[in-house]
C-alpha positions as CSV (number, residue, x, y, z in Angstrom):
1,M,-113.4,-71.7,26.6
2,T,-112.0,-73.8,29.5
3,A,-108.9,-75.9,29.5
4,Q,-107.8,-78.8,31.9
5,L,-104.3,-80.3,32.3
6,P,-103.5,-82.9,34.9
7,V,-100.6,-82.4,37.2
8,L,-97.8,-84.5,35.8
9,N,-94.3,-85.4,36.7
10,H,-91.2,-85.4,34.4
11,Q,-92.1,-88.7,32.9
12,N,-95.8,-87.4,32.2
13,K,-97.2,-89.6,34.9
14,A,-100.1,-88.1,37.2
15,I,-98.7,-87.2,40.7
16,P,-101.1,-88.5,43.1
17,N,-100.3,-86.1,46.2
18,P,-98.9,-82.9,44.2
19,N,-97.0,-80.0,46.0
20,A,-97.7,-76.6,45.4
21,M,-95.0,-76.1,42.8
22,E,-96.4,-78.9,40.7
23,V,-99.7,-77.5,40.9
24,N,-98.4,-74.3,39.7
25,T,-96.6,-75.7,36.9
26,A,-99.9,-77.6,35.8
27,M,-101.5,-74.4,35.9
28,Q,-99.0,-72.3,34.0
29,R,-98.9,-75.0,31.2
30,C,-102.9,-74.8,31.2
31,L,-102.9,-71.2,30.8
32,A,-100.4,-71.5,28.0
33,K,-102.9,-73.8,26.4
34,A,-106.0,-71.6,26.8
35,I,-104.0,-68.7,25.2
36,A,-103.2,-70.9,22.4
37,L,-106.7,-71.9,21.8
38,H,-107.6,-68.2,21.4
39,G,-105.0,-67.6,19.0
40,I,-103.3,-65.0,21.3
41,G,-99.6,-65.1,20.4
42,L,-100.0,-66.8,17.2
43,Y,-97.5,-64.5,15.7
44,I,-94.5,-66.2,17.9
45,Y,-95.1,-69.5,16.1
46,A,-95.0,-67.7,12.7
47,G,-91.4,-67.1,13.4
48,E,-91.9,-63.7,14.7
49,D,-90.3,-62.6,18.2
50,I,-92.6,-59.4,18.6
51,P,-95.4,-58.0,16.3
52,E,-94.5,-55.6,13.8
53,E,-95.9,-52.2,13.9
54,D,-97.8,-51.0,10.8
55,T,-95.3,-49.3,8.7
56,P,-96.5,-46.3,6.8
57,D,-96.6,-46.4,2.9
58,L,-93.0,-44.7,2.0
59,T,-93.6,-44.9,-1.6
60,D,-94.2,-41.2,-2.2
61,Q,-91.1,-40.3,-0.3
62,A,-89.2,-43.1,-2.3
63,D,-90.2,-41.3,-5.4
64,T,-88.9,-38.1,-4.2
65,W,-85.6,-39.9,-3.1
66,V,-85.4,-41.4,-6.5
67,K,-85.3,-37.8,-8.3
68,A,-82.8,-36.7,-5.9
69,I,-80.6,-39.5,-6.8
70,N,-81.1,-38.8,-10.4
71,T,-79.9,-35.7,-9.9
72,A,-76.6,-36.6,-8.2
73,K,-73.4,-35.2,-10.1
74,D,-70.8,-37.5,-8.9
75,I,-70.6,-40.5,-6.8
76,D,-69.6,-38.7,-3.6
77,E,-72.8,-36.9,-3.7
78,L,-74.7,-40.1,-4.8
79,K,-73.5,-41.6,-1.5
80,V,-74.7,-38.9,0.7
81,I,-78.1,-38.8,-0.9
82,Y,-78.6,-42.6,-0.9
83,G,-77.5,-42.8,2.6
84,N,-79.9,-40.1,3.7
85,A,-82.7,-42.2,1.8
86,Y,-82.0,-45.3,3.0
87,H,-81.9,-44.0,6.8
88,Q,-85.5,-42.7,6.0
89,L,-86.7,-45.6,4.2
90,S,-85.2,-48.6,5.9
91,K,-88.3,-50.0,7.4
92,D,-90.5,-50.2,3.9
93,K,-88.6,-53.0,1.9
94,T,-90.4,-51.9,-1.4
95,A,-88.9,-48.3,-0.8
96,V,-85.7,-49.4,-0.2
97,A,-85.7,-51.8,-3.4
98,K,-86.8,-48.7,-5.3
99,I,-84.1,-46.4,-4.3
100,S,-81.5,-49.1,-4.5
101,A,-82.4,-49.6,-8.1
102,A,-82.2,-46.0,-8.8
103,K,-78.7,-45.8,-7.1
104,D,-77.4,-48.7,-9.2
105,A,-78.8,-47.2,-12.4
106,K,-77.2,-43.8,-11.5
107,K,-74.1,-45.3,-10.5
108,S,-73.5,-47.1,-13.6
109,E,-74.5,-43.8,-15.4
110,L,-71.6,-41.7,-13.5
111,A,-69.1,-44.8,-14.0
112,T,-69.7,-44.6,-17.8
113,Q,-69.5,-40.7,-17.8
114,S,-66.2,-40.8,-15.9
115,D,-64.5,-43.4,-18.3
116,V,-65.1,-41.0,-21.0
């Protein structure tokens, strides 16, 4: 594909005798248009600054951490286990949701035990 753009001034009027800077600006605009025509950099317009790396599926690790959370004997131990789990799984939102649900359940369980 090729793209062509005229050399324009700030009022979007064609410049009859452009200087080197005006030609350079037009060439850069044309390059951006050609890149857009090929879809390169489309992720920028999707609201992302940089493309995300493919994150590994951490579901199996989340299951292991859920078991560790369920074995916590008190709130302090639960905080330590959850902190370590969150640190390792923070890139996977599904895994974080899983361990957060397990933490909340265990926290309420430990709270009812301490009330008794």
